[in-house]
C-alpha positions as CSV (number, residue, x, y, z in Angstrom):
1,X,163.2,38.5,50.4
2,X,160.1,36.8,49.2
3,X,158.6,38.0,45.9
4,X,155.2,37.1,44.6
5,X,152.9,37.5,41.6
6,X,149.4,38.0,42.7
7,X,146.0,39.0,41.3
8,X,143.7,41.5,42.9
9,X,140.4,42.8,41.3
10,X,141.3,41.0,38.0
11,X,144.8,42.7,37.8
12,X,148.1,40.8,37.9
13,X,150.7,42.5,40.0
14,X,154.0,41.7,41.7
15,X,155.0,42.4,45.3
16,X,157.1,41.8,48.3
17,X,155.8,39.3,50.8
18,X,155.9,40.7,54.3
19,X,154.7,38.2,57.0
20,X,151.0,37.6,56.1
21,X,150.8,40.6,53.7
22,X,152.0,42.0,50.4
23,X,153.7,45.2,49.5
24,X,152.3,46.0,46.0
25,X,155.2,47.3,43.9
26,X,152.8,49.0,41.5
27,X,151.8,51.3,44.4
28,X,155.1,51.4,46.3
29,X,157.3,52.1,43.3
30,X,155.4,52.7,40.1
31,X,158.6,53.0,38.0
32,X,159.6,49.4,38.7
33,X,158.8,46.6,36.2
34,X,155.3,45.4,36.4
35,X,156.0,41.7,35.8
36,X,158.2,39.2,37.5
37,X,160.5,38.4,34.5
38,X,161.1,42.1,34.0
39,X,161.9,42.5,37.7
40,X,164.3,39.5,37.6
41,X,166.1,40.8,34.5
42,X,166.6,44.2,36.1
43,X,167.4,42.9,39.6
44,X,171.1,43.9,39.7
45,X,170.2,47.6,39.4
46,X,167.0,47.3,41.5
47,X,168.1,45.1,44.3
48,X,169.0,47.9,46.8
49,X,165.8,49.8,46.0
50,X,163.7,46.6,46.6
51,X,165.4,46.0,49.9
52,X,164.6,49.6,50.9
53,X,161.0,48.9,50.2
54,X,160.8,45.8,52.3
55,X,159.9,47.8,55.4
56,X,157.1,49.7,53.7
57,X,153.5,49.4,54.9
58,X,151.8,46.5,53.1
59,X,148.9,47.1,50.8
60,X,147.0,43.7,50.9
61,X,146.7,40.7,53.2
62,X,147.7,37.5,51.5
63,X,144.3,36.0,52.2
64,X,142.6,38.7,50.2
65,X,144.6,38.2,47.0
66,X,145.0,35.2,44.6
67,X,148.7,34.1,44.6
68,X,149.7,33.1,41.1
69,X,152.8,31.1,40.0
70,X,155.5,33.6,40.7
71,X,156.7,33.5,37.1
72,X,153.3,33.0,35.3
73,X,154.8,32.8,31.8
74,X,158.3,31.4,31.8
75,X,160.1,30.9,28.6
76,X,161.3,27.4,29.7
77,X,160.3,24.9,32.3
78,X,163.0,22.2,32.6
79,X,162.7,19.2,34.9
80,X,165.1,16.4,35.8
81,X,164.1,12.7,36.3
82,X,165.4,10.1,38.7
83,X,167.4,12.4,40.9
84,X,166.9,11.0,44.4
85,X,168.3,7.6,45.3
86,X,165.1,6.4,47.0
87,X,163.0,7.4,44.0
88,X,165.4,5.7,41.6
89,X,165.1,2.5,43.7
90,X,161.3,2.5,43.9
91,X,161.2,3.1,40.1
92,X,163.2,-0.1,39.5
93,X,165.9,1.9,37.7
94,X,169.7,2.1,38.0
95,X,171.3,5.3,39.2
96,X,171.7,7.3,36.0
97,X,175.3,8.2,34.9
98,X,173.9,11.3,33.1
99,X,171.2,13.7,34.0
100,X,167.8,12.9,32.5
101,X,166.0,16.0,31.3
102,X,162.5,16.7,30.0
103,X,160.3,19.8,29.6
104,X,157.0,20.8,31.1
105,X,155.3,23.2,28.7
106,X,154.1,26.7,29.8
107,X,150.4,25.7,29.6
108,X,151.1,23.5,32.7
109,X,151.9,26.5,34.9
110,X,149.5,26.8,37.8
111,X,149.2,28.9,40.9
112,X,150.3,27.5,44.3
113,X,146.7,27.2,45.6
114,X,144.8,26.8,42.4
115,X,142.9,23.5,41.7
116,X,144.8,20.9,39.7
117,X,142.9,19.2,36.9
118,X,142.2,15.4,36.7
119,X,142.2,15.2,32.9
120,X,139.6,13.3,31.0
121,X,142.3,11.4,29.2
122,X,143.6,9.5,32.2
123,X,143.1,8.4,35.8
124,X,146.8,7.7,36.5
125,X,147.6,11.1,38.0
126,X,150.6,11.3,40.3
127,X,152.3,13.9,42.6
128,X,156.0,14.8,42.8
129,X,157.1,17.3,45.4
130,X,160.1,19.2,44.0
131,X,162.5,22.0,44.9
132,X,162.4,24.6,42.2
133,X,165.2,27.0,41.1
134,X,164.5,30.2,39.1
135,X,167.2,31.5,36.8
136,X,168.2,35.2,37.4
137,X,170.2,36.2,34.3
138,X,170.9,35.3,30.7
139,X,173.7,32.8,30.8
140,X,175.5,30.1,28.9
141,X,178.4,27.7,29.7
142,X,178.1,28.3,33.5
143,X,180.7,26.5,35.5
144,X,179.4,24.6,38.5
145,X,181.3,26.9,40.9
146,X,179.6,29.9,39.3
147,X,176.0,28.5,39.2
148,X,174.9,30.2,42.5
149,X,175.5,33.6,40.8
150,X,172.9,32.9,38.1
151,X,170.1,31.8,40.5
152,X,167.5,34.4,41.3
153,X,165.7,32.4,43.9
154,X,163.9,29.2,44.9
155,X,160.3,28.0,45.2
156,X,158.4,24.8,45.9
157,X,156.8,22.8,43.1
158,X,154.7,19.8,42.2
159,X,155.7,17.9,39.0
160,X,152.2,16.5,38.5
161,X,152.5,13.5,36.2
162,X,150.1,11.6,34.0
163,X,151.8,8.2,34.3
164,X,150.2,6.2,31.5
165,X,150.9,9.0,29.0
166,X,154.4,9.5,30.5
167,X,155.3,5.9,29.8
168,X,153.6,5.5,26.4
169,X,157.0,6.5,24.9
170,X,160.5,7.3,26.1
171,X,159.8,11.0,25.6
172,X,158.0,12.2,28.7
173,X,156.9,15.6,27.6
174,X,153.2,14.8,27.0
175,X,152.7,13.0,30.3
176,X,154.3,15.9,32.1
177,X,152.6,18.9,30.4
178,X,148.8,18.5,30.9
179,X,147.1,21.8,31.8
180,X,147.7,22.9,35.4
181,X,150.3,20.2,36.0
182,X,153.2,22.6,36.9
183,X,152.1,24.4,40.1
184,X,155.0,26.3,41.8
185,X,155.5,29.0,44.4
186,X,154.0,30.2,46.6
187,X,156.6,32.9,46.0
188,X,160.3,33.2,45.1
189,X,162.7,33.2,48.0
190,X,166.0,34.9,47.3
191,X,169.2,32.9,48.0
192,X,170.2,35.1,50.9
193,X,167.2,33.9,52.8
194,X,167.5,30.2,51.8
195,X,171.2,29.7,52.6
196,X,172.6,26.4,51.4
197,X,169.9,25.0,49.0
198,X,171.1,21.5,49.6
199,X,170.0,21.3,53.3
200,X,166.2,21.7,52.9
201,X,163.5,19.2,54.1
202,X,161.0,18.4,51.4
203,X,157.6,16.7,52.1
204,X,154.4,15.9,50.3
205,X,151.0,15.1,52.0
206,X,147.9,13.7,50.4
207,X,144.8,14.5,52.5
208,X,147.1,15.0,55.5
209,X,149.0,11.7,55.1
210,X,152.7,12.1,54.6
211,X,153.8,10.4,51.4
212,X,157.2,11.9,50.7
213,X,159.8,13.0,53.2
214,X,163.4,13.7,52.2
215,X,166.0,16.5,52.1
216,X,167.6,18.3,49.1
217,X,171.0,17.0,50.4
218,X,169.9,13.7,48.8
219,X,169.8,15.0,45.2
220,X,172.0,12.8,43.0
221,X,172.9,15.8,40.8
222,X,172.6,18.9,42.9
223,X,171.2,22.2,41.7
224,X,174.5,23.6,40.6
225,X,175.3,20.4,38.6
226,X,172.0,20.8,36.9
227,X,172.6,24.4,35.8
228,X,176.1,23.7,34.6
229,X,174.9,20.9,32.3
230,X,171.8,22.8,31.1
231,X,173.8,25.8,30.2
232,X,176.1,23.8,28.0
233,X,173.1,23.0,25.8
234,X,171.1,26.2,25.8
235,X,171.0,29.8,26.9
236,X,169.2,30.1,30.2
237,X,167.0,33.2,30.5
238,X,165.7,35.3,33.4
239,X,162.6,33.5,34.8
240,X,163.4,30.1,33.5
241,X,162.1,27.4,35.9
242,X,164.0,24.3,36.9
243,X,162.3,21.4,38.7
244,X,165.1,19.6,40.4
245,X,163.7,16.1,41.0
246,X,161.4,14.3,43.4
247,X,162.2,11.9,46.3
248,X,160.7,8.5,46.9
249,X,157.1,7.9,47.9
250,X,155.3,8.7,44.6
251,X,151.9,7.1,43.9
252,X,152.8,4.9,41.0
253,X,155.5,3.1,43.0
254,X,153.0,1.9,45.6
255,X,151.7,-1.7,45.4
256,X,149.1,-1.3,44.1
257,X,149.6,2.1,42.7
258,X,148.1,4.9,44.7
259,X,147.0,7.6,42.2
260,X,145.3,10.9,43.0
261,X,141.5,11.1,43.0
262,X,139.1,14.0,42.5
263,X,138.8,15.9,45.8
264,X,142.2,14.9,47.1
265,X,144.2,17.7,48.8
266,X,147.9,17.7,47.8
267,X,150.3,19.7,49.9
268,X,154.0,20.3,49.2
269,X,156.2,21.8,51.9
270,X,159.9,22.8,51.7
271,X,161.9,24.2,54.6
272,X,162.6,28.0,54.4
273,X,160.5,28.2,51.2
274,X,156.9,27.6,52.1
275,X,154.0,25.4,50.9
276,X,151.7,24.7,48.0
277,X,148.2,23.2,48.6
278,X,145.7,22.3,46.0
279,X,142.6,20.3,45.5
280,X,142.3,17.8,42.6
281,X,139.3,18.6,40.5
282,X,137.8,17.0,37.3
283,X,138.8,18.7,34.1
284,X,136.0,21.1,33.1
C-alpha cells in the first residue's frame, strides 16, 4: 500500500495512492485519524480496514493535488553519514567502524515536488539520494532481527547538504538543516510492497544527467543495523524518519566540485518506491 499526505484547496489530508489517483481517507472513512502520524500509531488496529478501502473509487487525481512530505511534522529526522563504500572512498575517508549519525531538523522537511531553496548563506549546495525508513511504533532496544517489525514503510529522500556549513565544524547539524533541505516521499510504501529493502536500485539525476547509481545492497550498515543502534540510544516514535545514507557521485567529490545551481532539476528515483523531482530556486 502507498499512503500519502496531500493538500487540496488549502486543506491537508491523508490518502491511499491508487495508480495515478488518491483515495481521500477523510471522505472514504471519516472516523480514521486525519494525520499521518496518527494513522501510523493506530495502524495495527486499522490495517485491515485500510486494505479494505484500497479498492474504493478514488477522489482526486494526483496531478490535481499537492503532494506533501508523507510525514509533514516528524518528531525526529535522523541521518547516517558515510554508509556506502563508494561514497566513503570519494570522500577520502576510511570505512567507519561505528555508525555516524546526525540530525536534520523538522524545518528542513519539504514536499517531494516542492522547490528546494538555494540559501543566501552559501553556494555550496549538494544533493544526496537516500533510501528513507519510517518508524511505525514506539520502540526501544530493538534487536536487529526484530527491526523489520517496527518499520511502517519506506520512501525516497534527498539529504540536501550545504557543504561549507557542514564542514565548518565536526557537528553537521547546521549544514544539513537549512529550510527545505529534507524532501522525502512521494509517499510511504508499506513493507509488504517493497519486499527486501536491501535490493533496491537508487539513482539521482541532475538536469537529466545521472550522477548517482547504486543499490541498497551496498549499504555498509543496513537499515536493520541502523534501527538496532538508534534504539539503544533513544525511544523511536511513530513517524520518525531515518535517512539511511547516500552512494557515491555527490557534487562535492567531483574535481572541481559540481554544486547545484538555481534552476537545476534534481530527481531521485528508488526502485519499488517512486521518485522525487524538484527545481532549485533562490531563497526568497
